[in-house]
All heavy atoms as a GROMACS GRO file, in nm:
protein
  559
    1MET      N    1   7.875   7.694   5.730
    1MET     CA    2   7.920   7.574   5.793
    1MET      C    3   8.055   7.599   5.860
    1MET      O    4   8.143   7.662   5.803
    1MET     CB    5   7.933   7.463   5.687
    1MET     CG    6   7.961   7.331   5.744
    1MET     SD    7   7.929   7.206   5.617
    1MET     CE    8   8.067   7.103   5.642
    2LYS      N    9   8.071   7.549   5.982
    2LYS     CA   10   8.195   7.570   6.056
    2LYS      C   11   8.306   7.477   6.006
    2LYS      O   12   8.280   7.367   5.959
    2LYS     CB   13   8.172   7.543   6.204
    2LYS     CG   14   8.095   7.649   6.275
    2LYS     CD   15   8.099   7.622   6.423
    2LYS     CE   16   8.045   7.743   6.496
    2LYS     NZ   17   8.067   7.731   6.638
    3ASP      N   18   8.426   7.523   6.022
    3ASP     CA   19   8.543   7.442   5.990
    3ASP      C   20   8.561   7.337   6.099
    3ASP      O   21   8.536   7.363   6.217
    3ASP     CB   22   8.667   7.533   5.981
    3ASP     CG   23   8.790   7.456   5.941
    3ASP    OD1   24   8.787   7.395   5.833
    3ASP    OD2   25   8.888   7.459   6.017
    4ILE      N   26   8.605   7.219   6.062
    4ILE     CA   27   8.623   7.112   6.160
    4ILE      C   28   8.723   7.151   6.268
    4ILE      O   29   8.712   7.108   6.383
    4ILE     CB   30   8.665   6.980   6.090
    4ILE    CG1   31   8.662   6.864   6.190
    4ILE    CG2   32   8.801   6.992   6.026
    4ILE    CD1   33   8.679   6.729   6.128
    5ASN      N   34   8.820   7.235   6.235
    5ASN     CA   35   8.920   7.277   6.333
    5ASN      C   36   8.862   7.371   6.439
    5ASN      O   37   8.920   7.388   6.544
    5ASN     CB   38   9.040   7.341   6.263
    5ASN     CG   39   9.121   7.236   6.190
    5ASN    OD1   40   9.178   7.148   6.252
    5ASN    ND2   41   9.120   7.242   6.060
    6ASP      N   42   8.746   7.432   6.411
    6ASP     CA   43   8.678   7.515   6.511
    6ASP      C   44   8.599   7.430   6.610
    6ASP      O   45   8.570   7.473   6.720
    6ASP     CB   46   8.581   7.613   6.443
    6ASP     CG   47   8.653   7.712   6.354
    6ASP    OD1   48   8.774   7.738   6.378
    6ASP    OD2   49   8.590   7.763   6.260
    7ILE      N   50   8.564   7.306   6.570
    7ILE     CA   51   8.478   7.220   6.650
    7ILE      C   52   8.557   7.117   6.731
    7ILE      O   53   8.532   7.097   6.849
    7ILE     CB   54   8.377   7.146   6.559
    7ILE    CG1   55   8.289   7.248   6.487
    7ILE    CG2   56   8.293   7.048   6.638
    7ILE    CD1   57   8.208   7.190   6.375
    8MET      N   58   8.654   7.052   6.668
    8MET     CA   59   8.728   6.944   6.732
    8MET      C   60   8.826   7.000   6.836
    8MET      O   61   8.872   7.112   6.824
    8MET     CB   62   8.805   6.863   6.627
    8MET     CG   63   8.715   6.791   6.528
    8MET     SD   64   8.605   6.670   6.603
    8MET     CE   65   8.717   6.538   6.635
    9PRO      N   66   8.857   6.918   6.939
    9PRO     CA   67   8.945   6.967   7.046
    9PRO      C   68   9.088   6.986   7.000
    9PRO      O   69   9.136   6.918   6.909
    9PRO     CB   70   8.937   6.856   7.150
    9PRO     CG   71   8.902   6.734   7.072
    9PRO     CD   72   8.815   6.781   6.960
   10LYS      N   73   9.156   7.078   7.064
   10LYS     CA   74   9.298   7.101   7.039
   10LYS      C   75   9.376   7.010   7.133
   10LYS      O   76   9.356   7.012   7.254
   10LYS     CB   77   9.336   7.247   7.067
   10LYS     CG   78   9.251   7.349   6.992
   10LYS     CD   79   9.277   7.344   6.844
   10LYS     CE   80   9.200   7.450   6.770
   10LYS     NZ   81   9.098   7.401   6.684
   11ILE      N   82   9.461   6.926   7.078
   11ILE     CA   83   9.538   6.830   7.156
   11ILE      C   84   9.685   6.871   7.149
   11ILE      O   85   9.739   6.887   7.039
   11ILE     CB   86   9.518   6.687   7.101
   11ILE    CG1   87   9.370   6.650   7.111
   11ILE    CG2   88   9.605   6.588   7.176
   11ILE    CD1   89   9.332   6.522   7.045
   12PRO      N   90   9.749   6.888   7.266
   12PRO     CA   91   9.890   6.930   7.266
   12PRO      C   92   9.978   6.828   7.192
   12PRO      O   93   9.959   6.707   7.203
   12PRO     CB   94   9.927   6.934   7.414
   12PRO     CG   95   9.798   6.936   7.488
   12PRO     CD   96   9.696   6.871   7.400
   13ASN      N   97  10.073   6.877   7.117
   13ASN     CA   98  10.172   6.796   7.043
   13ASN      C   99  10.110   6.701   6.940
   13ASN      O  100  10.170   6.601   6.905
   13ASN     CB  101  10.259   6.717   7.141
   13ASN     CG  102  10.333   6.807   7.235
   13ASN    OD1  103  10.383   6.912   7.197
   13ASN    ND2  104  10.340   6.769   7.361
   14MET      N  105   9.990   6.732   6.892
   14MET     CA  106   9.925   6.650   6.789
   14MET      C  107   9.986   6.682   6.653
   14MET      O  108   9.996   6.798   6.616
   14MET     CB  109   9.775   6.676   6.787
   14MET     CG  110   9.700   6.594   6.686
   14MET     SD  111   9.521   6.618   6.692
   14MET     CE  112   9.502   6.768   6.595
   15LYS      N  113  10.029   6.579   6.579
   15LYS     CA  114  10.081   6.600   6.444
   15LYS      C  115   9.968   6.640   6.350
   15LYS      O  116   9.977   6.738   6.278
   15LYS     CB  117  10.149   6.473   6.393
   15LYS     CG  118  10.279   6.445   6.463
   15LYS     CD  119  10.342   6.311   6.428
   15LYS     CE  120  10.345   6.278   6.284
   15LYS     NZ  121  10.418   6.156   6.251
   16TRP      N  122   9.862   6.561   6.349
   16TRP     CA  123   9.742   6.585   6.270
   16TRP      C  124   9.633   6.494   6.324
   16TRP      O  125   9.661   6.399   6.396
   16TRP     CB  126   9.764   6.562   6.120
   16TRP     CG  127   9.821   6.427   6.088
   16TRP    CD1  128   9.953   6.398   6.070
   16TRP    CD2  129   9.751   6.303   6.074
   16TRP    NE1  130   9.970   6.264   6.046
   16TRP    CE2  131   9.847   6.203   6.048
   16TRP    CE3  132   9.619   6.266   6.080
   16TRP    CZ2  133   9.814   6.070   6.028
   16TRP    CZ3  134   9.586   6.133   6.062
   16TRP    CH2  135   9.682   6.037   6.035
   17GLY      N  136   9.508   6.523   6.290
   17GLY     CA  137   9.397   6.439   6.332
   17GLY      C  138   9.306   6.412   6.214
   17GLY      O  139   9.303   6.489   6.119
   18ALA      N  140   9.234   6.300   6.221
   18ALA     CA  141   9.145   6.264   6.110
   18ALA      C  142   9.012   6.214   6.164
   18ALA      O  143   9.009   6.131   6.253
   18ALA     CB  144   9.210   6.158   6.023
   19LEU      N  145   8.905   6.268   6.111
   19LEU     CA  146   8.770   6.222   6.139
   19LEU      C  147   8.730   6.137   6.019
   19LEU      O  148   8.719   6.188   5.908
   19LEU     CB  149   8.676   6.340   6.157
   19LEU     CG  150   8.531   6.308   6.187
   19LEU    CD1  151   8.519   6.235   6.320
   19LEU    CD2  152   8.449   6.435   6.190
   20MET      N  153   8.715   6.005   6.041
   20MET     CA  154   8.696   5.912   5.930
   20MET      C  155   8.563   5.837   5.944
   20MET      O  156   8.512   5.822   6.054
   20MET     CB  157   8.810   5.811   5.927
   20MET     CG  158   8.948   5.875   5.917
   20MET     SD  159   9.081   5.755   5.921
   20MET     CE  160   9.063   5.679   5.762
   21ASN      N  161   8.511   5.789   5.832
   21ASN     CA  162   8.389   5.709   5.835
   21ASN      C  163   8.419   5.560   5.848
   21ASN      O  164   8.328   5.481   5.868
   21ASN     CB  165   8.301   5.735   5.713
   21ASN     CG  166   8.364   5.689   5.584
   21ASN    OD1  167   8.485   5.687   5.570
   21ASN    ND2  168   8.282   5.652   5.488
   22LYS      N  169   8.545   5.520   5.838
   22LYS     CA  170   8.587   5.381   5.856
   22LYS      C  171   8.711   5.381   5.946
   22LYS      O  172   8.792   5.473   5.939
   22LYS     CB  173   8.623   5.318   5.722
   22LYS     CG  174   8.507   5.300   5.628
   22LYS     CD  175   8.550   5.229   5.502
   22LYS     CE  176   8.433   5.210   5.408
   22LYS     NZ  177   8.473   5.143   5.285
   23PRO      N  178   8.727   5.277   6.029
   23PRO     CA  179   8.847   5.274   6.113
   23PRO      C  180   8.974   5.261   6.029
   23PRO      O  181   8.974   5.189   5.929
   23PRO     CB  182   8.826   5.149   6.200
   23PRO     CG  183   8.712   5.076   6.145
   23PRO     CD  184   8.638   5.165   6.050
   24PRO      N  185   9.080   5.330   6.068
   24PRO     CA  186   9.203   5.327   5.989
   24PRO      C  187   9.284   5.199   6.013
   24PRO      O  188   9.281   5.142   6.121
   24PRO     CB  189   9.280   5.449   6.038
   24PRO     CG  190   9.235   5.465   6.178
   24PRO     CD  191   9.090   5.423   6.180
   25THR      N  192   9.354   5.156   5.912
   25THR     CA  193   9.449   5.046   5.924
   25THR      C  194   9.588   5.107   5.942
   25THR      O  195   9.607   5.228   5.922
   25THR     CB  196   9.448   4.958   5.799
   25THR    OG1  197   9.487   5.038   5.686
   25THR    CG2  198   9.310   4.897   5.774
   26ASN      N  199   9.684   5.026   5.978
   26ASN     CA  200   9.821   5.076   5.992
   26ASN      C  201   9.873   5.132   5.860
   26ASN      O  202   9.943   5.234   5.858
   26ASN     CB  203   9.914   4.965   6.041
   26ASN     CG  204   9.890   4.931   6.187
   26ASN    OD1  205   9.840   5.012   6.263
   26ASN    ND2  206   9.924   4.810   6.225
   27ASP      N  207   9.838   5.068   5.749
   27ASP     CA  208   9.880   5.118   5.618
   27ASP      C  209   9.819   5.255   5.587
   27ASP      O  210   9.885   5.343   5.532
   27ASP     CB  211   9.842   5.019   5.508
   27ASP     CG  212   9.922   4.890   5.515
   27ASP    OD1  213  10.034   4.893   5.572
   27ASP    OD2  214   9.874   4.788   5.463
   28LYS      N  215   9.692   5.274   5.624
   28LYS     CA  216   9.626   5.404   5.602
   28LYS      C  217   9.694   5.514   5.684
   28LYS      O  218   9.713   5.625   5.635
   28LYS     CB  219   9.478   5.398   5.640
   28LYS     CG  220   9.395   5.317   5.547
   28LYS     CD  221   9.359   5.398   5.426
   28LYS     CE  222   9.268   5.315   5.339
   28LYS     NZ  223   9.265   5.358   5.204
   29VAL      N  224   9.729   5.482   5.808
   29VAL     CA  225   9.795   5.582   5.894
   29VAL      C  226   9.931   5.619   5.834
   29VAL      O  227   9.967   5.737   5.831
   29VAL     CB  228   9.809   5.530   6.038
   29VAL    CG1  229   9.893   5.624   6.122
   29VAL    CG2  230   9.672   5.512   6.102
   30GLU      N  231  10.005   5.521   5.785
   30GLU     CA  232  10.134   5.549   5.721
   30GLU      C  233  10.115   5.640   5.599
   30GLU      O  234  10.192   5.733   5.577
   30GLU     CB  235  10.203   5.419   5.679
   30GLU     CG  236  10.250   5.334   5.794
   30GLU     CD  237  10.366   5.396   5.870
   30GLU    OE1  238  10.449   5.465   5.807
   30GLU    OE2  239  10.369   5.379   5.993
   31GLU      N  240  10.011   5.611   5.520
   31GLU     CA  241   9.982   5.692   5.401
   31GLU      C  242   9.944   5.835   5.440
   31GLU      O  243   9.988   5.931   5.378
   31GLU     CB  244   9.868   5.626   5.322
   31GLU     CG  245   9.844   5.684   5.187
   31GLU     CD  246   9.737   5.607   5.111
   31GLU    OE1  247   9.719   5.486   5.137
   31GLU    OE2  248   9.673   5.670   5.026
   32MET      N  249   9.862   5.848   5.546
   32MET     CA  250   9.821   5.982   5.591
   32MET      C  251   9.938   6.060   5.649
   32MET      O  252   9.942   6.183   5.638
   32MET     CB  253   9.706   5.971   5.691
   32MET     CG  254   9.576   5.926   5.626
   32MET     SD  255   9.434   5.928   5.736
   32MET     CE  256   9.467   5.790   5.841
   33ASN      N  257  10.034   5.991   5.710
   33ASN     CA  258  10.155   6.059   5.760
   33ASN      C  259  10.230   6.127   5.646
   33ASN      O  260  10.291   6.232   5.664
   33ASN     CB  261  10.247   5.960   5.831
   33ASN     CG  262  10.209   5.937   5.974
   33ASN    OD1  263  10.150   6.023   6.039
   33ASN    ND2  264  10.239   5.819   6.025
   34LYS      N  265  10.226   6.066   5.526
   34LYS     CA  266  10.292   6.124   5.409
   34LYS      C  267  10.213   6.240   5.350
   34LYS      O  268  10.270   6.330   5.291
   34LYS     CB  269  10.313   6.016   5.303
   34LYS     CG  270  10.406   5.906   5.346
   34LYS     CD  271  10.412   5.797   5.242
   34LYS     CE  272  10.494   5.679   5.291
   34LYS     NZ  273  10.488   5.565   5.200
   35ILE      N  274  10.079   6.235   5.363
   35ILE     CA  275   9.994   6.335   5.301
   35ILE      C  276   9.981   6.462   5.385
   35ILE      O  277   9.994   6.573   5.333
   35ILE     CB  278   9.852   6.278   5.276
   35ILE    CG1  279   9.859   6.163   5.174
   35ILE    CG2  280   9.756   6.385   5.228
   35ILE    CD1  281   9.727   6.088   5.160
   36PHE      N  282   9.954   6.446   5.515
   36PHE     CA  283   9.921   6.560   5.601
   36PHE      C  284  10.044   6.620   5.667
   36PHE      O  285  10.128   6.547   5.717
   36PHE     CB  286   9.820   6.519   5.709
   36PHE     CG  287   9.691   6.464   5.656
   36PHE    CD1  288   9.634   6.351   5.708
   36PHE    CD2  289   9.624   6.528   5.553
   36PHE    CE1  290   9.515   6.300   5.660
   36PHE    CE2  291   9.505   6.478   5.503
   36PHE     CZ  292   9.450   6.364   5.558
   37PRO      N  293  10.054   6.753   5.669
   37PRO     CA  294  10.164   6.817   5.739
   37PRO      C  295  10.146   6.807   5.891
   37PRO      O  296  10.035   6.789   5.940
   37PRO     CB  297  10.155   6.963   5.693
   37PRO     CG  298  10.012   6.983   5.657
   37PRO     CD  299   9.964   6.850   5.607
   38SER      N  300  10.254   6.816   5.964
   38SER     CA  301  10.249   6.810   6.110
   38SER      C  302  10.218   6.949   6.166
   38SER      O  303  10.303   7.016   6.224
   38SER     CB  304  10.383   6.760   6.165
   38SER     OG  305  10.407   6.629   6.123
   39ASN      N  306  10.090   6.992   6.149
   39ASN     CA  307  10.053   7.126   6.193
   39ASN      C  308   9.941   7.124   6.297
   39ASN      O  309   9.886   7.228   6.332
   39ASN     CB  310  10.012   7.211   6.073
   39ASN     CG  311   9.895   7.152   5.996
   39ASN    OD1  312   9.838   7.051   6.034
   39ASN    ND2  313   9.862   7.215   5.885
   40GLY      N  314   9.903   7.006   6.347
   40GLY     CA  315   9.802   6.996   6.451
   40GLY      C  316   9.659   7.018   6.405
   40GLY      O  317   9.570   7.035   6.487
   41LYS      N  318   9.634   7.014   6.274
   41LYS     CA  319   9.498   7.036   6.223
   41LYS      C  320   9.426   6.904   6.202
   41LYS      O  321   9.485   6.800   6.180
   41LYS     CB  322   9.504   7.113   6.092
   41LYS     CG  323   9.560   7.251   6.109
   41LYS     CD  324   9.504   7.344   6.009
   41LYS     CE  325   9.559   7.482   6.039
   41LYS     NZ  326   9.475   7.586   6.000
   42TRP      N  327   9.292   6.913   6.209
   42TRP     CA  328   9.205   6.799   6.184
   42TRP      C  329   9.165   6.794   6.037
   42TRP      O  330   9.155   6.897   5.971
   42TRP     CB  331   9.078   6.811   6.269
   42TRP     CG  332   9.100   6.783   6.413
   42TRP    CD1  333   9.131   6.875   6.509
   42TRP    CD2  334   9.093   6.658   6.479
   42TRP    NE1  335   9.145   6.812   6.631
   42TRP    CE2  336   9.120   6.679   6.615
   42TRP    CE3  337   9.065   6.529   6.436
   42TRP    CZ2  338   9.122   6.576   6.708
   42TRP    CZ3  339   9.066   6.428   6.529
   42TRP    CH2  340   9.094   6.451   6.663
   43HIS      N  341   9.142   6.673   5.986
   43HIS     CA  342   9.102   6.652   5.847
   43HIS      C  343   8.984   6.556   5.844
   43HIS      O  344   8.972   6.468   5.930
   43HIS     CB  345   9.217   6.592   5.766
   43HIS     CG  346   9.340   6.676   5.770
   43HIS    ND1  347   9.360   6.783   5.686
   43HIS    CD2  348   9.450   6.671   5.849
   43HIS    CE1  349   9.477   6.839   5.712
   43HIS    NE2  350   9.533   6.773   5.812
   44THR      N  351   8.896   6.572   5.746
   44THR     CA  352   8.784   6.480   5.729
   44THR      C  353   8.815   6.386   5.612
   44THR      O  354   8.860   6.431   5.506
   44THR     CB  355   8.653   6.554   5.701
   44THR    OG1  356   8.671   6.641   5.588
   44THR    CG2  357   8.609   6.636   5.820
   45ILE      N  358   8.790   6.258   5.635
   45ILE     CA  359   8.817   6.157   5.532
   45ILE      C  360   8.696   6.066   5.524
   45ILE      O  361   8.662   5.999   5.621
   45ILE     CB  362   8.942   6.075   5.566
   45ILE    CG1  363   9.062   6.168   5.583
   45ILE    CG2  364   8.969   5.970   5.460
   45ILE    CD1  365   9.183   6.101   5.641
   46PHE      N  366   8.630   6.066   5.408
   46PHE     CA  367   8.516   5.979   5.385
   46PHE      C  368   8.552   5.885   5.271
   46PHE      O  369   8.568   5.928   5.157
   46PHE     CB  370   8.391   6.060   5.353
   46PHE     CG  371   8.348   6.146   5.468
   46PHE    CD1  372   8.375   6.281   5.469
   46PHE    CD2  373   8.284   6.090   5.577
   46PHE    CE1  374   8.337   6.360   5.576
   46PHE    CE2  375   8.246   6.168   5.685
   46PHE     CZ  376   8.272   6.304   5.684
   47GLU      N  377   8.566   5.758   5.304
   47GLU     CA  378   8.607   5.658   5.206
   47GLU      C  379   8.485   5.580   5.157
   47GLU      O  380   8.407   5.529   5.236
   47GLU     CB  381   8.708   5.564   5.268
   47GLU     CG  382   8.779   5.478   5.170
   47GLU     CD  383   8.900   5.409   5.228
   47GLU    OE1  384   8.937   5.437   5.341
   47GLU    OE2  385   8.956   5.326   5.156
   48GLU      N  386   8.471   5.573   5.025
   48GLU     CA  387   8.364   5.497   4.963
   48GLU      C  388   8.426   5.395   4.868
   48GLU      O  389   8.549   5.389   4.855
   48GLU     CB  390   8.270   5.591   4.888
   48GLU     CG  391   8.202   5.690   4.982
   48GLU     CD  392   8.114   5.789   4.909
   48GLU    OE1  393   8.066   5.754   4.801
   48GLU    OE2  394   8.094   5.898   4.962
   49LYS      N  395   8.342   5.314   4.805
   49LYS     CA  396   8.392   5.206   4.719
   49LYS      C  397   8.477   5.257   4.603
   49LYS      O  398   8.582   5.202   4.574
   49LYS     CB  399   8.275   5.126   4.666
   49LYS     CG  400   8.314   5.001   4.592
   49LYS     CD  401   8.193   4.922   4.550
   49LYS     CE  402   8.178   4.935   4.401
   49LYS     NZ  403   8.070   4.856   4.345
   50ASP      N  404   8.434   5.365   4.538
   50ASP     CA  405   8.505   5.412   4.419
   50ASP      C  406   8.572   5.549   4.435
   50ASP      O  407   8.630   5.600   4.340
   50ASP     CB  408   8.410   5.416   4.299
   50ASP     CG  409   8.294   5.511   4.320
   50ASP    OD1  410   8.270   5.550   4.436
   50ASP    OD2  411   8.228   5.547   4.221
   51SER      N  412   8.566   5.608   4.555
   51SER     CA  413   8.630   5.738   4.575
   51SER      C  414   8.661   5.762   4.722
   51SER      O  415   8.609   5.694   4.810
   51SER     CB  416   8.540   5.850   4.523
   51SER     OG  417   8.425   5.860   4.602
   52VAL      N  418   8.748   5.859   4.746
   52VAL     CA  419   8.782   5.905   4.880
   52VAL      C  420   8.768   6.056   4.878
   52VAL      O  421   8.815   6.123   4.787
   52VAL     CB  422   8.926   5.866   4.918
   52VAL    CG1  423   8.962   5.921   5.056
   52VAL    CG2  424   8.947   5.718   4.915
   53THR      N  425   8.701   6.111   4.979
   53THR     CA  426   8.687   6.256   4.991
   53THR      C  427   8.771   6.301   5.110
   53THR      O  428   8.746   6.259   5.223
   53THR     CB  429   8.540   6.297   5.009
   53THR    OG1  430   8.464   6.242   4.900
   53THR    CG2  431   8.525   6.447   5.011
   54ILE      N  432   8.870   6.386   5.083
   54ILE     CA  433   8.958   6.438   5.187
   54ILE      C  434   8.939   6.589   5.193
   54ILE      O  435   8.965   6.658   5.094
   54ILE     CB  436   9.106   6.405   5.160
   54ILE    CG1  437   9.125   6.253   5.152
   54ILE    CG2  438   9.196   6.465   5.266
   54ILE    CD1  439   9.263   6.209   5.114
   55ASP      N  440   8.893   6.638   5.307
   55ASP     CA  441   8.869   6.781   5.327
   55ASP      C  442   8.784   6.842   5.215
   55ASP      O  443   8.812   6.951   5.166
   55ASP     CB  444   9.000   6.857   5.342
   55ASP     CG  445   9.075   6.819   5.468
   55ASP    OD1  446   9.012   6.773   5.564
   55ASP    OD2  447   9.198   6.836   5.472
   56GLY      N  448   8.683   6.768   5.170
   56GLY     CA  449   8.591   6.819   5.069
   56GLY      C  450   8.636   6.802   4.925
   56GLY      O  451   8.566   6.839   4.833
   57LYS      N  452   8.754   6.744   4.904
   57LYS     CA  453   8.804   6.722   4.768
   57LYS      C  454   8.796   6.574   4.735
   57LYS      O  455   8.853   6.491   4.805
   57LYS     CB  456   8.948   6.773   4.756
   57LYS     CG  457   8.956   6.922   4.773
   57LYS     CD  458   9.099   6.970   4.768
   57LYS     CE  459   9.109   7.119   4.778
   57LYS     NZ  460   9.061   7.176   4.899
   58GLU      N  461   8.725   6.541   4.627
   58GLU     CA  462   8.704   6.402   4.589
   58GLU      C  463   8.820   6.348   4.507
   58GLU      O  464   8.869   6.413   4.414
   58GLU     CB  465   8.574   6.387   4.509
   58GLU     CG  466   8.541   6.245   4.477
   58GLU     CD  467   8.410   6.229   4.402
   58GLU    OE1  468   8.352   6.332   4.362
   58GLU    OE2  469   8.367   6.116   4.384
   59ILE      N  470   8.866   6.230   4.544
   59ILE     CA  471   8.972   6.161   4.471
   59ILE      C  472   8.914   6.028   4.427
   59ILE      O  473   8.868   5.949   4.508
   59ILE     CB  474   9.095   6.138   4.561
   59ILE    CG1  475   9.147   6.273   4.613
   59ILE    CG2  476   9.203   6.063   4.486
   59ILE    CD1  477   9.246   6.261   4.724
   60ARG      N  478   8.912   6.004   4.296
   60ARG     CA  479   8.855   5.881   4.241
   60ARG      C  480   8.956   5.768   4.252
   60ARG      O  481   9.074   5.786   4.220
   60ARG     CB  482   8.818   5.902   4.095
   60ARG     CG  483   8.731   6.023   4.066
   60ARG     CD  484   8.589   6.007   4.101
   60ARG     NE  485   8.527   5.907   4.017
   60ARG     CZ  486   8.405   5.863   4.040
   60ARG    NH1  487   8.336   5.907   4.141
   60ARG    NH2  488   8.352   5.774   3.961
   61LYS      N  489   8.909   5.651   4.296
   61LYS     CA  490   8.994   5.531   4.298
   61LYS      C  491   8.984   5.466   4.162
   61LYS      O  492   8.878   5.456   4.104
   61LYS     CB  493   8.944   5.433   4.403
   61LYS     CG  494   8.959   5.477   4.545
   61LYS     CD  495   8.909   5.368   4.636
   61LYS     CE  496   8.912   5.406   4.780
   61LYS     NZ  497   8.859   5.300   4.866
   62LYS      N  498   9.097   5.422   4.110
   62LYS     CA  499   9.098   5.353   3.982
   62LYS      C  500   9.176   5.223   3.995
   62LYS      O  501   9.274   5.215   4.069
   62LYS     CB  502   9.160   5.440   3.874
   62LYS     CG  503   9.079   5.563   3.844
   62LYS     CD  504   9.125   5.629   3.719
   62LYS     CE  505   9.035   5.747   3.688
   62LYS     NZ  506   9.066   5.808   3.564
   63ASP      N  507   9.131   5.124   3.924
   63ASP     CA  508   9.198   4.996   3.922
   63ASP      C  509   9.322   5.006   3.831
   63ASP      O  510   9.309   5.034   3.712
   63ASP     CB  511   9.101   4.889   3.870
   63ASP     CG  512   9.161   4.751   3.872
   63ASP    OD1  513   9.274   4.732   3.922
   63ASP    OD2  514   9.093   4.658   3.824
   64PRO      N  515   9.442   4.984   3.886
   64PRO     CA  516   9.563   4.995   3.802
   64PRO      C  517   9.563   4.901   3.682
   64PRO      O  518   9.626   4.930   3.582
   64PRO     CB  519   9.677   4.958   3.898
   64PRO     CG  520   9.620   4.974   4.034
   64PRO     CD  521   9.473   4.953   4.024
   65ASN      N  522   9.489   4.791   3.689
   65ASN     CA  523   9.484   4.698   3.577
   65ASN      C  524   9.405   4.754   3.460
   65ASN      O  525   9.419   4.707   3.347
   65ASN     CB  526   9.422   4.565   3.620
   65ASN     CG  527   9.507   4.496   3.725
   65ASN    OD1  528   9.628   4.505   3.723
   65ASN    ND2  529   9.442   4.430   3.819
   66LYS      N  530   9.323   4.856   3.483
   66LYS     CA  531   9.241   4.915   3.378
   66LYS      C  532   9.299   5.046   3.323
   66LYS      O  533   9.238   5.113   3.243
   66LYS     CB  534   9.100   4.941   3.429
   66LYS     CG  535   9.027   4.812   3.463
   66LYS     CD  536   8.887   4.839   3.509
   66LYS     CE  537   8.817   4.709   3.544
   66LYS     NZ  538   8.683   4.733   3.596
   67TRP      N  539   9.418   5.084   3.370
   67TRP     CA  540   9.481   5.206   3.318
   67TRP      C  541   9.519   5.187   3.173
   67TRP      O  542   9.566   5.083   3.130
   67TRP     CB  543   9.607   5.240   3.397
   67TRP     CG  544   9.581   5.286   3.538
   67TRP    CD1  545   9.460   5.311   3.594
   67TRP    CD2  546   9.678   5.309   3.638
   67TRP    NE1  547   9.476   5.349   3.725
   67TRP    CE2  548   9.609   5.350   3.754
   67TRP    CE3  549   9.815   5.300   3.642
   67TRP    CZ2  550   9.673   5.380   3.872
   67TRP    CZ3  551   9.879   5.330   3.760
   67TRP    CH2  552   9.810   5.371   3.872
   68THR      N  553   9.500   5.293   3.093
   68THR     CA  554   9.539   5.285   2.952
   68THR      C  555   9.641   5.390   2.919
   68THR      O  556   9.659   5.486   2.985
   68THR     CB  557   9.417   5.303   2.861
   68THR    OG1  558   9.358   5.429   2.887
   68THR    CG2  559   9.319   5.192   2.879
   0.00000   0.00000   0.00000
């Protein structure tokens, strides 16, 4: 399987890019600015009800009220 950076276009002066399954909100973009380095690379983000997959790594969402 090819890397997304081999397929997606190279855009001059791009900080980072994201291929998402849902449209981003302003809060999501702010959060991604903190997560991704400014290296011009593309990232895949698939958001589901109970998890988020970023570049093939699954992150489980948890309700803070249920933390023990």
